[in-house]
N, C-alpha and C positions, 0 to 999 in steps of 0.2 A: 579250168579256174587257176591252176598253178601257173600255166603259161601267161595268163592274163595278168597275174600279179607281178610276174617277172618283167613283162612288158611295161607295166605302169611304173615299176621301180626304175627301169632303164630310162624311161622318159623323164622321170624326176631327176635322175642323176645328170642327164644331158642338159636339162633346163637349168639346173644349178650351175653346171660348168659354164654355160653360155652367160648366165648372170654374173658369175665371177669374172669372166673375161671382159665383160662390159665395164666392170669396175676399174680395170687397169689399162684400158685402151685410150689413146689420145685420138682426137678428131674423128669421132665415131660417125658423124654425119657428112663426111667428105668422101665422095666417090673417086675412084682411081682416074687420074687424068684431069681432075677439076682444076680450073684456073682461078687462083685467088688474087684479088687486088689488094696490094699492101699500101700502107700510107706512103705518100710520095717523099722521096729524098730525106728520110729521117736520119739524123745524126745527132749525137750527144752535143749539147750546147753548154758553154761555160756558165757556171753559177757563182754567186757570192760564196766566199769561203773555200772555193776550189783552190787547189795548189797546182801550179803549172811551171814548166821550165821553158825558157826562151833563149834561143841561140841565134845570133845575127852573123851571117856570113857575107863575104864580098870577094871579088877577084883580088882586091888589095886587103889582105888580112889585118894590116895595121889600122886601117880605117874602121874595121868592125870591132877591134879590140875594146874600145871604151864601152861598147854596148854589152860586152860579155864580161865586164869587170865588176867585182863587188868590192866595196870598201869595208874594211874591218879594223877594229881597234884592238891593239895589243895591250892588255891590261898590265903586263909585266914591265914594259918600258915606256908605255904611253905613246907609242908610235902608231900612226895611221898607215896601213899598208893596203895596196891593191893586189888582188888575186885574180888572175885570168881564169874564167870559168872552164876553159878547155884544159887547163893544167891541173885542176882539182875536180871537185864535184860541181855539177851544174847548179846555177842559182835557182832557187825555188821561190817563186812569187806567189803570195797568197792574195786572192781577189778579196777586196774589202767588202763591207756590207752594202756599199753603194755600187759595187760592180767595177771598181777601178783597181789597177795595179800601178806601181810607181817604178818606171824603168830608168836606168842610167841614161843621161844625156837628154832624152826627149820628155821625161817627166811622167805625169799621170796619163794613163790610157784607159778608157772605159771599154771593157771587153765582155762584160756579162751579157748573156743572151746571144753571143756569137758562137759559131762553130770554130774549130781550130783553124780551118782554112780562111775563114773570114777575119779572124784575129790576126793571122799572119799577113793578110793583104792590108789590113788597117795599119799595122805597125810599119810595114814596108813603105806605105804611102807617107806616113808621118816622117820617116827618115829621109825620103826623097824630097818632100816638101820643105824640110828644114835644111836641105842642101848639105847633109852630112855625108851621105853615100849615094852615088848615082845608080848603083846596081845591087841593092841589098837583097839578101835572100834570108827570110826569117823562118825558123822552125819552132813551132809551138807544140809541146807535149804535156799531157796530164801527168801529174806526179802522184795523185791519190785517188785514182779512178777504181772504186771497189763496189762490190755488191755482197750483201750478207744473205745467206740461205740457211734456214733452220727448219726444224720439224722432221717430217717423215721423208728424209732423203738419205742416200747412202753415206755421204760425207758432209755433214753440216759444217758451216764455217764461213769465213770471210774471204772472198776471192778478188784478185786483181782483174780488171777489165783491160785487155790489150787491143781493143778495137773501138771505133767510134759508133758502131752499130751492133747491138747485141739483143737477140730476141729472148723471150721468156724460156723457150725450149733450149736455147744455147746456154742460158744461165743455169738451168737445172742440170744440163749435161756436165757443167763444171763440178757440181756436187754429186756426180755419179748417178743422176736420175733419181726419181722417187722410188721408195720401197714399194712393195706390193700392197702395203697398208696405207699409202698416201691417198688422200681424197682428191681425185683429179677434178672434181666439180666444185672444189672449195679451196682455191689457192689465193692467198691474200698477198697483196703488195702494199707496203707502206712507203710513201714518197713524201719528201719534204718539199713544200711549194709555198712561196710567199710567207714564210714563217709559220706555216701550219703543217701538220702531219695528215695526209690524206690516205685512207685505207680503201683499196679497191679489191673486190672479190672477183676471181676469174674462174670460168669453167673451161678447162683444157680439153674437154670431150667435144666441144662445139667449134665449128669453123667461125663463129662470131668473134672468137679471140683475135682473129686477124684484123678486125676493124676497131679493136680497142686501143686507146692511146697508151695503154699499159702493156701492149704486145712487145714494144721495145723497152728495154731496161735503161734507166738513167743512173747516173752516179749516186752512190750511197742509198740505193733502194734496198729494202729489206723484204725478202720473199719468205713467206711462212706457209709451209705445207701441213695442213691439219690431218690427223689420223682419220681413217674411215670408221664406219660404225662398228665393224667387227673388231678392229684394234682397240677402239675406245671401250667397248664392252668387255673385251678380254682383260684390259688393264684394270678395269673396275673390279672384275671378278678376282684377279690376282691380288689386288689391294685389299679387298674384303677377306680373302683367304689368309693373307698375311696377318691381318688384324686379329682374326679369330684364332689363328695358330699362336700368335704372340700372347693373346689373352689366356688361352688354355695353358700355355707354358707358364705364365705368371701364376695362374691358379694352382697348378700342380706344385710349383715351387713354394707357394704360400702354405698349401696343405701339408707339404713335407716338413716345412719349418714348424708349423703348429703341432704336428704329430711328434716331432723330435722334442719340442719343449714339454709337451704333455708327458712323454715317456720319461724324460729326465726328472721332472717334478714329482712323478709318481714313485 
């Protein structure tokens, strides 16, 4: 009977350990060597209110200079001066609500919905078609590409994205991965789209994540990792404990005060 009890206890411990392991594992339904089909050619696209830098190059630098020059007004002497973008900080263009930027020389260009490469090709074509430069080479970069990661991760915060393609797993790696208390079946992503905030819940334990349009992160996404049941219950217990300790402390202080007043009046 004693050995039977020990065996049962051992089985319970093993099952508990397996259950705990399942709570912290990613992609639990994927076999080793499995081939996963990912969305085709996904890259981040430019959106309204994005900030980008644009540099135009040419074999003849003098021809490219007007495209890399910003006009500024000196309030001290009322003089308008031109500053070459390569001599100071790069010009930052903000995409307006209709998806346009206003560039020197060629004017308004609609780039919302384009990838960086597509925007570069479009600007190059406009420069060539306008007969400004025969061999323009345009370089477009994001200036404010970030993702915010909060909740049960090691290092919550706002992180810069330095690539045009970032997966949800890579984003979590920026924040030092989830803690052991992170709920891997309930990860929320908040994304701004067409003036609305869309909230999508993801289960990172399942290979279905690969077919989700939220597998790849977009600029300004907010990732929220909720605590698992154990962490939530522990937090509630600690909160209740703090409440009762505080209440007891207040009661003791009040009783001491009343006792002191009674002693003095007596």
